[in-house]
N, CA and C atoms as a LAMMPS dump frame, in Angstrom:
ITEM: TIMESTEP
0
ITEM: NUMBER OF ATOMS
561
ITEM: BOX BOUNDS ff ff ff
-5.0000000000000000e+02 5.0000000000000000e+02
-5.0000000000000000e+02 5.0000000000000000e+02
-5.0000000000000000e+02 5.0000000000000000e+02
ITEM: ATOMS id mol type element x y z
1 1 1 N -46.571 -25.466 -0.485
2 1 2 C -47.141 -24.181 -0.187
3 1 3 C -48.528 -24.02 -0.818
4 2 1 N -48.697 -24.472 -2.036
5 2 2 C -49.974 -24.334 -2.731
6 2 3 C -51.08 -25.08 -1.982
7 3 1 N -50.739 -26.236 -1.421
8 3 2 C -51.737 -27.03 -0.709
9 3 3 C -52.232 -26.293 0.536
10 4 1 N -51.353 -25.559 1.226
11 4 2 C -51.748 -24.824 2.421
12 4 3 C -52.69 -23.672 2.096
13 5 1 N -52.484 -23.046 0.931
14 5 2 C -53.378 -21.944 0.554
15 5 3 C -54.797 -22.432 0.311
16 6 1 N -54.966 -23.582 -0.288
17 6 2 C -56.311 -24.084 -0.564
18 6 3 C -56.992 -24.562 0.7
19 7 1 N -56.252 -25.034 1.693
20 7 2 C -56.848 -25.486 2.941
21 7 3 C -57.39 -24.312 3.757
22 8 1 N -56.773 -23.169 3.703
23 8 2 C -57.145 -22.017 4.514
24 8 3 C -58.238 -21.168 3.881
25 9 1 N -58.542 -21.39 2.63
26 9 2 C -59.56 -20.573 1.978
27 9 3 C -60.944 -20.925 2.521
28 10 1 N -61.768 -19.904 2.822
29 10 2 C -63.108 -20.177 3.348
30 10 3 C -63.981 -20.859 2.301
31 11 1 N -64.846 -21.732 2.795
32 11 2 C -65.79 -22.42 1.923
33 11 3 C -66.912 -21.442 1.605
34 12 1 N -67.261 -21.292 0.343
35 12 2 C -68.331 -20.347 0
36 12 3 C -69.653 -20.786 0.64
37 13 1 N -70.4 -19.799 1.153
38 13 2 C -71.671 -20.061 1.817
39 13 3 C -72.716 -20.487 0.79
40 14 1 N -73.508 -21.497 1.184
41 14 2 C -74.569 -22.004 0.321
42 14 3 C -75.655 -20.949 0.152
43 15 1 N -75.974 -20.61 -1.052
44 15 2 C -77.045 -19.653 -1.357
45 15 3 C -78.286 -20.437 -1.783
46 16 1 N -79.279 -20.535 -0.894
47 16 2 C -80.47 -21.303 -1.244
48 16 3 C -81.292 -20.595 -2.318
49 17 1 N -81.961 -21.414 -3.104
50 17 2 C -82.853 -20.849 -4.114
51 17 3 C -84.081 -20.269 -3.417
52 18 1 N -84.871 -19.523 -4.16
53 18 2 C -86.067 -18.897 -3.603
54 18 3 C -87.058 -19.958 -3.122
55 19 1 N -87.22 -21.029 -3.871
56 19 2 C -88.138 -22.105 -3.496
57 19 3 C -87.657 -22.782 -2.22
58 20 1 N -86.344 -23.041 -2.154
59 20 2 C -85.775 -23.66 -0.967
60 20 3 C -85.953 -22.763 0.254
61 21 1 N -85.741 -21.48 0.11
62 21 2 C -85.919 -20.537 1.216
63 21 3 C -87.366 -20.501 1.694
64 22 1 N -88.299 -20.482 0.752
65 22 2 C -89.712 -20.469 1.12
66 22 3 C -90.092 -21.759 1.842
67 23 1 N -89.602 -22.884 1.327
68 23 2 C -89.927 -24.166 1.948
69 23 3 C -89.348 -24.246 3.36
70 24 1 N -88.094 -23.826 3.538
71 24 2 C -87.467 -23.847 4.86
72 24 3 C -88.172 -22.895 5.814
73 25 1 N -88.623 -21.769 5.312
74 25 2 C -89.368 -20.83 6.14
75 25 3 C -90.689 -21.45 6.586
76 26 1 N -91.362 -22.115 5.663
77 26 2 C -92.629 -22.778 6.007
78 26 3 C -92.388 -23.886 7.022
79 27 1 N -91.319 -24.652 6.842
80 27 2 C -90.985 -25.704 7.806
81 27 3 C -90.726 -25.121 9.192
82 28 1 N -89.92 -24.063 9.232
83 28 2 C -89.584 -23.445 10.513
84 28 3 C -90.813 -22.866 11.194
85 29 1 N -91.66 -22.215 10.446
86 29 2 C -92.85 -21.592 11.027
87 29 3 C -93.93 -22.607 11.404
88 30 1 N -93.818 -23.837 10.895
89 30 2 C -94.803 -24.863 11.245
90 30 3 C -94.731 -25.223 12.725
91 31 1 N -93.645 -24.843 13.399
92 31 2 C -93.533 -25.119 14.831
93 31 3 C -94.615 -24.378 15.628
94 32 1 N -95.186 -23.33 15.049
95 32 2 C -96.216 -22.568 15.759
96 32 3 C -97.508 -23.356 15.948
97 33 1 N -97.642 -24.502 15.288
98 33 2 C -98.812 -25.357 15.507
99 33 3 C -98.807 -25.865 16.955
100 34 1 N -97.634 -25.864 17.586
101 34 2 C -97.521 -26.279 18.983
102 34 3 C -98.294 -25.334 19.9
103 35 1 N -98.536 -24.11 19.441
104 35 2 C -99.317 -23.163 20.253
105 35 3 C -100.71 -23.71 20.574
106 36 1 N -101.245 -24.544 19.691
107 36 2 C -102.55 -25.162 19.966
108 36 3 C -102.439 -26.023 21.224
109 37 1 N -101.387 -26.842 21.305
110 37 2 C -101.182 -27.693 22.484
111 37 3 C -100.853 -26.861 23.714
112 38 1 N -100.089 -25.787 23.542
113 38 2 C -99.727 -24.917 24.666
114 38 3 C -100.984 -24.291 25.269
115 39 1 N -101.829 -23.726 24.423
116 39 2 C -103.047 -23.062 24.898
117 39 3 C -104.023 -24.079 25.484
118 40 1 N -104.197 -25.216 24.803
119 40 2 C -105.112 -26.249 25.304
120 40 3 C -104.633 -26.791 26.652
121 41 1 N -103.334 -26.986 26.808
122 41 2 C -102.791 -27.482 28.079
123 41 3 C -102.962 -26.454 29.183
124 42 1 N -102.77 -25.202 28.861
125 42 2 C -102.927 -24.141 29.853
126 42 3 C -104.389 -24.033 30.293
127 43 1 N -105.313 -24.082 29.354
128 43 2 C -106.74 -24.022 29.688
129 43 3 C -107.129 -25.246 30.522
130 44 1 N -106.591 -26.41 30.164
131 44 2 C -106.862 -27.623 30.932
132 44 3 C -106.328 -27.495 32.351
133 45 1 N -105.128 -26.936 32.511
134 45 2 C -104.555 -26.732 33.851
135 45 3 C -105.464 -25.838 34.682
136 46 1 N -105.903 -24.726 34.104
137 46 2 C -106.804 -23.826 34.833
138 46 3 C -108.117 -24.528 35.184
139 47 1 N -108.629 -25.326 34.248
140 47 2 C -109.865 -26.073 34.501
141 47 3 C -109.711 -27.062 35.646
142 48 1 N -108.596 -27.769 35.672
143 48 2 C -108.359 -28.744 36.744
144 48 3 C -108.19 -28.034 38.077
145 49 1 N -107.476 -26.893 38.073
146 49 2 C -107.34 -26.115 39.31
147 49 3 C -108.713 -25.643 39.804
148 50 1 N -109.556 -25.222 38.884
149 50 2 C -110.902 -24.766 39.252
150 50 3 C -111.722 -25.917 39.846
151 51 1 N -111.748 -27.066 39.141
152 51 2 C -112.514 -28.213 39.627
153 51 3 C -112.054 -28.648 41.013
154 52 1 N -110.753 -28.707 41.199
155 52 2 C -110.211 -29.154 42.479
156 52 3 C -110.504 -28.141 43.584
157 53 1 N -110.441 -26.867 43.253
158 53 2 C -110.764 -25.835 44.252
159 53 3 C -112.223 -25.924 44.68
160 54 1 N -113.113 -26.163 43.734
161 54 2 C -114.532 -26.325 44.071
162 54 3 C -114.713 -27.562 44.945
163 55 1 N -114.04 -28.663 44.614
164 55 2 C -114.135 -29.872 45.437
165 55 3 C -113.661 -29.608 46.857
166 56 1 N -112.566 -28.868 46.999
167 56 2 C -112.043 -28.529 48.324
168 56 3 C -113.071 -27.692 49.099
169 57 1 N -113.676 -26.726 48.424
170 57 2 C -114.687 -25.889 49.076
171 57 3 C -115.823 -26.75 49.634
172 58 1 N -116.347 -27.674 48.814
173 58 2 C -117.458 -28.503 49.268
174 58 3 C -117.021 -29.514 50.325
175 59 1 N -115.796 -29.972 50.254
176 59 2 C -115.281 -30.873 51.291
177 59 3 C -115.237 -30.153 52.631
178 60 1 N -114.745 -28.927 52.619
179 60 2 C -114.679 -28.153 53.864
180 60 3 C -116.079 -27.791 54.366
181 61 1 N -116.985 -27.495 53.433
182 61 2 C -118.339 -27.126 53.86
183 61 3 C -119.056 -28.297 54.526
184 62 1 N -118.701 -29.528 54.189
185 62 2 C -119.318 -30.691 54.837
186 62 3 C -118.833 -30.864 56.271
187 63 1 N -117.747 -30.213 56.622
188 63 2 C -117.186 -30.36 57.967
189 63 3 C -117.86 -29.482 59.009
190 64 1 N -118.737 -28.605 58.598
191 64 2 C -119.354 -27.667 59.543
192 64 3 C -120.19 -28.378 60.604
193 65 1 N -120.695 -29.563 60.324
194 65 2 C -121.527 -30.311 61.271
195 65 3 C -120.749 -31.45 61.937
196 66 1 N -119.461 -31.452 61.787
197 66 2 C -118.616 -32.527 62.318
198 66 3 C -118.78 -32.672 63.833
199 67 1 N -118.834 -31.575 64.529
200 67 2 C -118.917 -31.609 65.993
201 67 3 C -120.262 -32.13 66.504
202 68 1 N -121.277 -32.12 65.671
203 68 2 C -122.61 -32.565 66.074
204 68 3 C -122.826 -34.064 65.87
205 69 1 N -121.93 -34.724 65.176
206 69 2 C -122.117 -36.136 64.813
207 69 3 C -121.703 -37.064 65.956
208 70 1 N -122.231 -38.302 65.868
209 70 2 C -121.788 -39.314 66.819
210 70 3 C -120.423 -39.859 66.378
211 71 1 N -119.847 -40.725 67.179
212 71 2 C -118.492 -41.221 66.908
213 71 3 C -118.391 -41.938 65.564
214 72 1 N -119.385 -42.762 65.252
215 72 2 C -119.357 -43.512 63.99
216 72 3 C -119.462 -42.552 62.793
217 73 1 N -120.346 -41.563 62.925
218 73 2 C -120.505 -40.583 61.843
219 73 3 C -119.25 -39.75 61.643
220 74 1 N -118.614 -39.36 62.759
221 74 2 C -117.364 -38.589 62.66
222 74 3 C -116.253 -39.425 62.027
223 75 1 N -116.177 -40.696 62.412
224 75 2 C -115.135 -41.563 61.852
225 75 3 C -115.31 -41.707 60.344
226 76 1 N -116.563 -41.885 59.909
227 76 2 C -116.836 -42.016 58.475
228 76 3 C -116.517 -40.712 57.74
229 77 1 N -116.982 -39.582 58.308
230 77 2 C -116.725 -38.289 57.681
231 77 3 C -115.226 -37.983 57.632
232 78 1 N -114.528 -38.347 58.69
233 78 2 C -113.078 -38.125 58.719
234 78 3 C -112.387 -38.926 57.616
235 79 1 N -112.746 -40.191 57.466
236 79 2 C -112.146 -41.033 56.419
237 79 3 C -112.469 -40.484 55.033
238 80 1 N -113.709 -40.073 54.838
239 80 2 C -114.098 -39.511 53.544
240 80 3 C -113.382 -38.193 53.279
241 81 1 N -113.228 -37.369 54.304
242 81 2 C -112.544 -36.08 54.135
243 81 3 C -111.085 -36.281 53.781
244 82 1 N -110.431 -37.204 54.469
245 82 2 C -109.022 -37.488 54.148
246 82 3 C -108.908 -37.978 52.707
247 83 1 N -109.821 -38.843 52.292
248 83 2 C -109.802 -39.338 50.907
249 83 3 C -110.012 -38.195 49.922
250 84 1 N -110.926 -37.279 50.23
251 84 2 C -111.175 -36.132 49.347
252 84 3 C -109.965 -35.198 49.291
253 85 1 N -109.332 -34.989 50.432
254 85 2 C -108.152 -34.117 50.462
255 85 3 C -107.017 -34.744 49.654
256 86 1 N -106.826 -36.043 49.816
257 86 2 C -105.79 -36.724 49.027
258 86 3 C -106.134 -36.648 47.541
259 87 1 N -107.401 -36.817 47.217
260 87 2 C -107.829 -36.67 45.825
261 87 3 C -107.605 -35.262 45.307
262 88 1 N -107.764 -34.282 46.169
263 88 2 C -107.528 -32.893 45.775
264 88 3 C -106.052 -32.641 45.504
265 89 1 N -105.199 -33.221 46.327
266 89 2 C -103.757 -33.127 46.055
267 89 3 C -103.468 -33.695 44.674
268 90 1 N -104.111 -34.811 44.387
269 90 2 C -103.978 -35.442 43.073
270 90 3 C -104.422 -34.494 41.96
271 91 1 N -105.538 -33.806 42.168
272 91 2 C -106.039 -32.864 41.162
273 91 3 C -105.085 -31.703 40.953
274 92 1 N -104.56 -31.146 42.05
275 92 2 C -103.62 -30.039 41.921
276 92 3 C -102.326 -30.485 41.233
277 93 1 N -101.886 -31.709 41.519
278 93 2 C -100.682 -32.222 40.842
279 93 3 C -100.937 -32.39 39.348
280 94 1 N -102.127 -32.861 38.995
281 94 2 C -102.462 -33 37.574
282 94 3 C -102.489 -31.639 36.89
283 95 1 N -103.042 -30.638 37.575
284 95 2 C -103.019 -29.278 37.031
285 95 3 C -101.592 -28.785 36.848
286 96 1 N -100.735 -29.104 37.829
287 96 2 C -99.324 -28.71 37.725
288 96 3 C -98.639 -29.401 36.538
289 97 1 N -98.98 -30.657 36.298
290 97 2 C -98.417 -31.364 35.136
291 97 3 C -98.795 -30.636 33.857
292 98 1 N -100.057 -30.265 33.743
293 98 2 C -100.506 -29.583 32.529
294 98 3 C -99.814 -28.232 32.37
295 99 1 N -99.588 -27.543 33.485
296 99 2 C -98.891 -26.26 33.449
297 99 3 C -97.435 -26.442 33.023
298 100 1 N -96.752 -27.407 33.613
299 100 2 C -95.357 -27.694 33.247
300 100 3 C -95.274 -28.099 31.782
301 101 1 N -96.215 -28.938 31.344
302 101 2 C -96.235 -29.384 29.951
303 101 3 C -96.426 -28.207 29.003
304 102 1 N -97.353 -27.327 29.334
305 102 2 C -97.631 -26.166 28.502
306 102 3 C -96.413 -25.249 28.394
307 103 1 N -95.838 -24.904 29.538
308 103 2 C -94.666 -24.02 29.535
309 103 3 C -93.47 -24.685 28.856
310 104 1 N -93.31 -25.982 29.091
311 104 2 C -92.206 -26.706 28.479
312 104 3 C -92.306 -26.748 26.965
313 105 1 N -93.491 -27.031 26.447
314 105 2 C -93.677 -27.034 24.987
315 105 3 C -93.38 -25.656 24.398
316 106 1 N -93.856 -24.628 25.091
317 106 2 C -93.62 -23.28 24.595
318 106 3 C -92.125 -22.987 24.53
319 107 1 N -91.412 -23.306 25.602
320 107 2 C -89.972 -23.019 25.637
321 107 3 C -89.2 -23.85 24.613
322 108 1 N -89.63 -25.075 24.377
323 108 2 C -88.899 -25.93 23.444
324 108 3 C -89.141 -25.558 21.981
325 109 1 N -90.371 -25.187 21.657
326 109 2 C -90.711 -24.994 20.256
327 109 3 C -90.857 -23.544 19.827
328 110 1 N -91.202 -22.664 20.734
329 110 2 C -91.494 -21.293 20.332
330 110 3 C -90.384 -20.349 20.777
331 111 1 N -90.24 -20.157 22.067
332 111 2 C -89.27 -19.181 22.566
333 111 3 C -89.069 -19.373 24.061
334 112 1 N -87.924 -18.959 24.546
335 112 2 C -87.682 -18.943 25.988
336 112 3 C -88.606 -17.902 26.618
337 113 1 N -89.029 -18.169 27.835
338 113 2 C -89.891 -17.236 28.548
339 113 3 C -88.972 -16.307 29.332
340 114 1 N -88.702 -15.14 28.749
341 114 2 C -87.723 -14.209 29.314
342 114 3 C -88.084 -13.747 30.712
343 115 1 N -89.353 -13.48 30.944
344 115 2 C -89.766 -12.959 32.248
345 115 3 C -89.522 -13.998 33.344
346 116 1 N -89.624 -15.291 33.013
347 116 2 C -89.395 -16.34 34.009
348 116 3 C -87.938 -16.373 34.45
349 117 1 N -87.033 -16.095 33.532
350 117 2 C -85.616 -16.109 33.869
351 117 3 C -85.228 -14.925 34.736
352 118 1 N -85.962 -13.833 34.633
353 118 2 C -85.619 -12.643 35.402
354 118 3 C -86.335 -12.576 36.75
355 119 1 N -87.302 -13.44 36.982
356 119 2 C -88.047 -13.433 38.237
357 119 3 C -87.277 -14.165 39.325
358 120 1 N -87.242 -13.579 40.506
359 120 2 C -86.517 -14.166 41.634
360 120 3 C -87.163 -15.475 42.095
361 121 1 N -88.459 -15.533 42.118
362 121 2 C -89.159 -16.699 42.644
363 121 3 C -89.412 -17.794 41.619
364 122 1 N -88.913 -17.628 40.407
365 122 2 C -89.166 -18.63 39.373
366 122 3 C -88.501 -19.947 39.759
367 123 1 N -89.242 -21.014 39.614
368 123 2 C -88.752 -22.328 39.995
369 123 3 C -87.971 -22.967 38.85
370 124 1 N -86.965 -23.735 39.197
371 124 2 C -86.192 -24.446 38.179
372 124 3 C -87.02 -25.5 37.464
373 125 1 N -88.125 -25.916 38.061
374 125 2 C -88.954 -26.925 37.42
375 125 3 C -89.59 -26.389 36.14
376 126 1 N -89.687 -25.075 36.027
377 126 2 C -90.317 -24.487 34.852
378 126 3 C -89.326 -24.204 33.722
379 127 1 N -88.034 -24.366 33.975
380 127 2 C -87.042 -24.153 32.925
381 127 3 C -86.771 -25.483 32.229
382 128 1 N -87.202 -25.591 30.988
383 128 2 C -87.084 -26.824 30.224
384 128 3 C -86.061 -26.601 29.118
385 129 1 N -85.063 -27.493 29.034
386 129 2 C -84.011 -27.295 28.036
387 129 3 C -84.06 -28.313 26.905
388 130 1 N -84.774 -29.438 27.084
389 130 2 C -84.861 -30.446 26.033
390 130 3 C -86.113 -31.281 26.24
391 131 1 N -86.437 -32.102 25.246
392 131 2 C -87.593 -32.986 25.381
393 131 3 C -87.368 -33.993 26.503
394 132 1 N -86.129 -34.464 26.653
395 132 2 C -85.822 -35.387 27.75
396 132 3 C -86.026 -34.714 29.101
397 133 1 N -85.643 -33.456 29.198
398 133 2 C -85.832 -32.69 30.431
399 133 3 C -87.322 -32.58 30.749
400 134 1 N -88.135 -32.269 29.75
401 134 2 C -89.584 -32.177 29.936
402 134 3 C -90.148 -33.532 30.354
403 135 1 N -89.717 -34.577 29.688
404 135 2 C -90.189 -35.931 29.998
405 135 3 C -89.834 -36.314 31.429
406 136 1 N -88.619 -36.016 31.856
407 136 2 C -88.189 -36.344 33.221
408 136 3 C -89.012 -35.605 34.262
409 137 1 N -89.258 -34.342 34.026
410 137 2 C -90.028 -33.557 34.991
411 137 3 C -91.479 -34.046 35.064
412 138 1 N -92.047 -34.364 33.906
413 138 2 C -93.416 -34.877 33.903
414 138 3 C -93.481 -36.249 34.562
415 139 1 N -92.483 -37.083 34.308
416 139 2 C -92.471 -38.429 34.894
417 139 3 C -92.435 -38.361 36.415
418 140 1 N -91.673 -37.427 36.964
419 140 2 C -91.601 -37.295 38.424
420 140 3 C -92.956 -36.913 39.012
421 141 1 N -93.644 -36.006 38.353
422 141 2 C -94.943 -35.584 38.868
423 141 3 C -95.969 -36.705 38.69
424 142 1 N -95.871 -37.456 37.602
425 142 2 C -96.792 -38.578 37.389
426 142 3 C -96.577 -39.654 38.442
427 143 1 N -95.321 -39.949 38.774
428 143 2 C -95.044 -40.914 39.843
429 143 3 C -95.661 -40.419 41.15
430 144 1 N -95.538 -39.135 41.406
431 144 2 C -96.118 -38.564 42.616
432 144 3 C -97.644 -38.708 42.617
433 145 1 N -98.27 -38.487 41.478
434 145 2 C -99.724 -38.653 41.367
435 145 3 C -100.112 -40.104 41.632
436 146 1 N -99.36 -41.037 41.075
437 146 2 C -99.672 -42.455 41.288
438 146 3 C -99.536 -42.829 42.762
439 147 1 N -98.545 -42.264 43.427
440 147 2 C -98.365 -42.527 44.855
441 147 3 C -99.541 -41.96 45.643
442 148 1 N -99.971 -40.762 45.273
443 148 2 C -101.114 -40.158 45.961
444 148 3 C -102.376 -40.986 45.705
445 149 1 N -102.544 -41.471 44.478
446 149 2 C -103.703 -42.313 44.169
447 149 3 C -103.67 -43.609 44.99
448 150 1 N -102.479 -44.187 45.119
449 150 2 C -102.354 -45.385 45.944
450 150 3 C -102.739 -45.076 47.389
451 151 1 N -102.238 -43.974 47.9
452 151 2 C -102.563 -43.576 49.274
453 151 3 C -104.062 -43.372 49.437
454 152 1 N -104.684 -42.769 48.443
455 152 2 C -106.126 -42.511 48.497
456 152 3 C -106.906 -43.825 48.601
457 153 1 N -106.469 -44.842 47.852
458 153 2 C -107.141 -46.143 47.902
459 153 3 C -106.765 -46.923 49.158
460 154 1 N -105.516 -46.779 49.598
461 154 2 C -105.028 -47.544 50.743
462 154 3 C -105.684 -47.121 52.047
463 155 1 N -106.214 -45.907 52.095
464 155 2 C -106.881 -45.436 53.314
465 155 3 C -108.021 -46.379 53.71
466 156 1 N -108.724 -46.899 52.714
467 156 2 C -109.9 -47.71 52.993
468 156 3 C -109.6 -49.21 53.035
469 157 1 N -108.355 -49.61 52.779
470 157 2 C -108.008 -51.026 52.838
471 157 3 C -107.909 -51.472 54.292
472 158 1 N -108.546 -52.542 54.578
473 158 2 C -108.477 -53.148 55.911
474 158 3 C -108.13 -54.625 55.715
475 159 1 N -106.824 -54.943 55.669
476 159 2 C -106.436 -56.348 55.459
477 159 3 C -106.99 -57.241 56.572
478 160 1 N -107.585 -58.367 56.169
479 160 2 C -108.164 -59.284 57.148
480 160 3 C -107.424 -60.613 57.199
481 161 1 N -106.701 -60.933 56.153
482 161 2 C -105.96 -62.193 56.108
483 161 3 C -104.472 -61.892 55.995
484 162 1 N -103.622 -62.823 56.402
485 162 2 C -102.18 -62.599 56.325
486 162 3 C -101.688 -62.318 54.899
487 163 1 N -102.278 -62.981 53.912
488 163 2 C -101.863 -62.756 52.528
489 163 3 C -102.213 -61.34 52.07
490 164 1 N -103.363 -60.834 52.462
491 164 2 C -103.742 -59.457 52.136
492 164 3 C -102.783 -58.463 52.785
493 165 1 N -102.399 -58.742 54.019
494 165 2 C -101.447 -57.891 54.711
495 165 3 C -100.093 -57.913 54.019
496 166 1 N -99.696 -59.074 53.534
497 166 2 C -98.435 -59.188 52.79
498 166 3 C -98.501 -58.375 51.495
499 167 1 N -99.607 -58.468 50.763
500 167 2 C -99.777 -57.68 49.541
501 167 3 C -99.746 -56.187 49.846
502 168 1 N -100.373 -55.808 50.926
503 168 2 C -100.398 -54.404 51.356
504 168 3 C -98.981 -53.919 51.642
505 169 1 N -98.23 -54.727 52.379
506 169 2 C -96.843 -54.38 52.696
507 169 3 C -95.989 -54.324 51.425
508 170 1 N -96.196 -55.257 50.508
509 170 2 C -95.448 -55.241 49.24
510 170 3 C -95.776 -53.997 48.418
511 171 1 N -97.028 -53.598 48.422
512 171 2 C -97.42 -52.395 47.687
513 171 3 C -96.74 -51.164 48.282
514 172 1 N -96.709 -51.088 49.604
515 172 2 C -96.029 -49.962 50.26
516 172 3 C -94.537 -49.987 49.93
517 173 1 N -93.947 -51.178 49.925
518 173 2 C -92.532 -51.299 49.584
519 173 3 C -92.267 -50.858 48.134
520 174 1 N -93.174 -51.185 47.233
521 174 2 C -93.016 -50.771 45.828
522 174 3 C -93.115 -49.247 45.696
523 175 1 N -94 -48.639 46.451
524 175 2 C -94.121 -47.178 46.446
525 175 3 C -92.826 -46.557 46.952
526 176 1 N -92.295 -47.103 48.037
527 176 2 C -91.035 -46.597 48.582
528 176 3 C -89.903 -46.772 47.586
529 177 1 N -89.885 -47.897 46.894
530 177 2 C -88.852 -48.147 45.877
531 177 3 C -88.98 -47.156 44.716
532 178 1 N -90.199 -46.876 44.308
533 178 2 C -90.42 -45.897 43.236
534 178 3 C -89.915 -44.528 43.644
535 179 1 N -90.199 -44.128 44.878
536 179 2 C -89.698 -42.843 45.373
537 179 3 C -88.174 -42.824 45.42
538 180 1 N -87.59 -43.908 45.895
539 180 2 C -86.135 -43.994 45.988
540 180 3 C -85.491 -43.905 44.606
541 181 1 N -86.041 -44.664 43.656
542 181 2 C -85.459 -44.663 42.307
543 181 3 C -85.633 -43.322 41.61
544 182 1 N -86.771 -42.667 41.815
545 182 2 C -86.967 -41.361 41.182
546 182 3 C -86.017 -40.331 41.809
547 183 1 N -85.777 -40.444 43.108
548 183 2 C -84.835 -39.547 43.776
549 183 3 C -83.409 -39.833 43.312
550 184 1 N -83.09 -41.114 43.17
551 184 2 C -81.745 -41.516 42.73
552 184 3 C -81.494 -41.051 41.289
553 185 1 N -82.502 -41.132 40.443
554 185 2 C -82.356 -40.706 39.051
555 185 3 C -82.161 -39.196 38.967
556 186 1 N -82.755 -38.454 39.898
557 186 2 C -82.645 -37.011 39.895
558 186 3 C -81.22 -36.578 40.242
559 187 1 N -80.587 -37.293 41.162
560 187 2 C -79.234 -36.953 41.566
561 187 3 C -78.306 -37.836 40.802
């Protein structure tokens, strides 16, 4: 009977000393240094969105004389425009990465973003629950950026030899495999 009484007794709570409490408080509050990365990432995202929007504006403004050009000029302008548009997609994706990174760091180290949870249109991509979750979401967008970059370069490739065509086909197959594996990892 005596043994059962000692097993059921609550363990006294540890009372930290004043120095220990101050040190633990300083350690806990040091997480706010992440705000520097959060703000810098957010400003970078806005900057990339701005740069890409300006590029899109100038790309579209170059199209105003498209109808006046000869066939060769139109073909060149069309190829350049497609390359610029693909590059712009790349820029917007990079801005999105910085935005996801910023929001993810904030949620992981500072606080949950309450307004995001209550908004109907809030995307699940913005809800980050762990560093692995943040890493996975960023990795998916980075793979997408690399695919867009490949597409941007592949537009101008004109294979002339069978070996070049084989390399081109292998590169496309690797892109498809990357997409398949990233999709498979998600599910």
